[in-house]
NUSEMAR-410347 format. One record per residue (C-alpha): residue in three letters; x, y, z. Coordinates in steps of 0.1 Angstrom, whole numbers, padded with zeros to 4 digits, always signed. Layout:
residues N
AlaXYZ ...
This chain:
residues 185
Met-0051+0345+1010 Ile-0044+0384+1016 Gln-0048+0394+0979 Asp-0083+0379+0980 Ile-0095+0407+1003 Asp-0118+0430+0986 Phe-0099+0465+0988 Ala-0123+0476+0961 Asn-0148+0480+0989 Pro-0143+0516+1003 Val-0148+0506+1040 Val-0120+0480+1040 Pro-0090+0503+1031 Ile-0101+0530+1054 Ile-0104+0505+1084 Ser-0072+0488+1073 Val-0053+0523+1072 Leu-0069+0537+1104 Leu-0062+0504+1125 Gly-0027+0504+1108 Ile-0017+0538+1120 Val-0031+0533+1155 Ile-0012+0497+1159 Leu+0019+0513+1142 Val+0021+0542+1168 Trp+0006+0529+1199 Gly+0005+0492+1194 Arg+0026+0482+1225 Lys+0004+0506+1248 Leu-0028+0497+1232 Phe-0022+0458+1232 Trp-0059+0449+1234 Leu-0065+0471+1204 Thr-0036+0456+1185 Ile-0050+0420+1191 Gly-0084+0431+1181 Gly-0071+0448+1148 Val-0050+0417+1138 Gly-0079+0398+1145 Phe-0102+0416+1123 Ile-0078+0416+1096 Thr-0071+0377+1101 Gly-0108+0374+1102 Leu-0110+0395+1067 Ile-0085+0369+1054 Leu-0105+0338+1068 Val-0136+0351+1057 Phe-0129+0363+1022 Ser-0114+0328+1018 Leu-0140+0307+1031 Leu-0173+0328+1026 Glu-0166+0343+0995 Glu-0201+0338+0982 Gln-0218+0356+1010 Pro-0228+0394+1011 Ala-0202+0418+1020 Trp-0218+0429+1054 Ile-0218+0393+1065 Met-0181+0391+1058 Leu-0173+0425+1077 Ala-0196+0414+1107 Ala-0177+0380+1110 Ala-0145+0396+1106 Phe-0153+0422+1135 Gly-0166+0392+1157 Val-0130+0377+1153 Gly-0116+0410+1164 Ala-0138+0416+1191 Ile-0131+0380+1205 Gly-0094+0387+1202 Ala-0097+0421+1220 Ile-0117+0405+1249 Leu-0094+0377+1253 Ala-0064+0403+1255 Ile-0081+0420+1283 Leu-0092+0390+1303 Leu-0064+0362+1295 Gln-0032+0385+1288 Gln-0007+0357+1292 Val-0025+0336+1266 Ala-0034+0363+1246 Val+0004+0373+1245 Leu+0008+0338+1226 Ile-0021+0343+1206 Ala-0012+0379+1193 Gly+0022+0366+1185 Phe+0008+0337+1166 Leu-0016+0361+1147 Met+0009+0389+1139 Gly+0035+0361+1127 Ala+0007+0344+1107 Tyr-0005+0377+1094 Leu+0030+0389+1083 Thr+0038+0356+1065 Ser+0006+0356+1047 Trp+0016+0391+1034 Leu+0051+0382+1025 Leu+0045+0347+1007 Pro+0032+0364+0977 Leu+0060+0387+0973 Phe+0080+0357+0965 Asp+0056+0348+0937 Leu+0055+0312+0949 Gln+0025+0291+0933 Leu+0017+0271+0965 Glu-0010+0246+0973 Thr-0034+0259+0997 Trp-0026+0232+1023 Leu+0013+0241+1019 Trp+0004+0280+1022 Leu-0014+0274+1054 Ile+0014+0254+1069 Ile+0038+0280+1062 Val+0015+0307+1078 Ile+0011+0285+1109 Ile+0050+0281+1110 Gly+0051+0319+1107 Gly+0027+0322+1135 Val+0044+0299+1159 Ile+0075+0319+1154 Gly+0058+0349+1160 Ser+0045+0334+1191 Ala+0079+0324+1203 Leu+0095+0358+1196 Val+0066+0375+1216 Ser+0069+0352+1246 Ala+0109+0354+1246 Leu+0110+0391+1242 Phe+0077+0406+1250 Glu+0080+0442+1250 Trp+0105+0446+1222 Ala+0088+0419+1202 Leu+0056+0437+1205 Val+0068+0469+1191 Val+0087+0451+1160 Leu+0058+0432+1153 Ser+0030+0458+1156 Ser+0053+0483+1138 Leu+0054+0455+1110 Val+0016+0448+1112 Gly+0009+0483+1113 Thr+0030+0492+1084 Thr+0016+0462+1064 Met-0020+0473+1071 Ile-0013+0507+1058 Val+0009+0497+1028 Gln-0013+0469+1015 Val-0040+0492+1004 Thr-0018+0511+0984 Asn-0014+0509+0947 Phe+0023+0523+0941 Arg+0049+0507+0921 Pro+0070+0483+0940 Leu+0096+0506+0947 Ile+0077+0533+0961 Thr+0057+0507+0983 Ala+0089+0494+0997 Gly+0102+0529+1004 Leu+0071+0538+1021 Phe+0071+0505+1041 Ile+0107+0511+1053 Ile+0098+0548+1063 Leu+0065+0539+1082 Leu+0082+0509+1097 Ile+0110+0533+1113 Ile+0086+0560+1121 Gly+0064+0531+1143 Phe+0096+0516+1158 Ala+0106+0549+1169 Ala+0075+0560+1184 Gln+0069+0527+1202 Ser+0104+0521+1213 Lys+0109+0554+1231 Ala+0090+0543+1260 Leu+0113+0512+1265 Leu+0147+0529+1264 Pro+0164+0539+1297 Glu+0154+0576+1304 Ser+0192+0587+1301 Met+0189+0577+1265 Thr+0159+0594+1256 Thr+0168+0631+1273 Arg+0200+0651+1265 Asn+0223+0659+1292 Arg+0228+0696+1293 
């Protein structure tokens, strides 16, 4: 689960924040990097859950491997990568949201709910590709940044909303008709 990631290791928060900023602002344009970044974070979640007794460098290498595979697939197999990306983003967001509800779930039930979140993310991206990518990459970028902070919940929620608005505004500008992005003088 996402709270199991070792954010005390200084490399992980730095990578999370840097990837989060890039995905927040350019996630739609740099689709392959978004897939790679989400693959890396998803890999971290899996690795820290499954390989908890391994040295940190093995866990980071495995997570980078998952991210690299995701980025390569995004370039070579864009249609399949779109569905995989939607699934990974939906699953990642679900895995981050579940602990906020303070539910005491068995691992199998947690996994089923995360998979359902992934299927929903995949369906959203498939139906509304460009806009879904803007929304999901803004959410994922924001989450990657906010999850490493240690603020009080109200400040974290405020930061989340502000970053989400910034990401959505930065990415959606390219999707709006030109008449809406320039002022008539």
